[in-house]
Phi, psi and omega in degrees: 000133180281137179294139176274126180265141181207159176283125182302318178296323177295314177302315178298319175296323177292321178296321180301311180297309186294336181254010182304323181300323180289317179299318181298311182300321178296312177305305185297318176305317179297316178296312181301319183277349177081027180297316185293319182290326180297311178295324176300323183271324191253346183079197185298135183221149179263175184306314184295318181297316180298310180300320177295319184291325184260358180061049179244149172301138187298317181297317176295324177293319182298321182296315182290314182296320174298318183295313178297325180291316179294334177272009180063029174265344174232152168258155178227134172234115188061242179252015185244144184244152176209170182290148173276177178301319181300312178297320180299311189291323194236339193244011174255170180290346182278341184287149180296317181273121181276074187298327181298321180288325179295317180286337175293322171301316178300311186293314192266338184242311182285314182300315180298324185276326184294338180303335177262020183303317178299308181297322181299318177294314180298321186263350184053051182219162183270058182297337179295345174302336177304344181274356185235114181288165177116176181270156171119156178253019174216162187298324185297314178296320179296317182295328179293349176272344181239098186301325181290319174292324174301318176296319177301316180295313182298318182295320182294310185298322179295317182289323175297313182298317179301318184292325186273341187297332180297324179274320183302310189290334180287335189246005184263117179262107181251020174299128179083359179271120183258336181227138177224128182241133177252093179282125180072033187281359180056245184274002175086027184297318182286319177297322180295320179294320179294000000 
């Protein structure tokens, strides 16, 4: 059988896409467990210190820390880990963009429904709604039946709006406007910024 030749960059790009779900789950687990905030508060830590601080089994801790390190979200010097520049900029409670809230939406709302993407395309229907209890034929109506998921959604939309508002406000001309209504404004993030 003849060897197949391929571009290494194309293959790596394909692998990044095909393994994206694993990378996402590692990132979100790190956020949920507070790993990035832990490094922000305590500085460099080794596996044992991390597992003690987070009350994790050391073996499980190693799996997650190695994954975050391989994703360039952590740095390592000798046997100690700390946040990478990416983590410092985006993944701690001190960062301006509330990435944990945005990824909460991905984890709790997008992921359950996206599993039906192929069937949704084939049937031209919103079949993914079956993963969300409640009345209604769209996600927004269903979320209003589940206060926990509705809060996840609202926090995410607020975080996304906050990140966009710095550009939004630079290009919004309100001269001559006396009344402004934000329909479907959730927590009022945009109006607060204005």
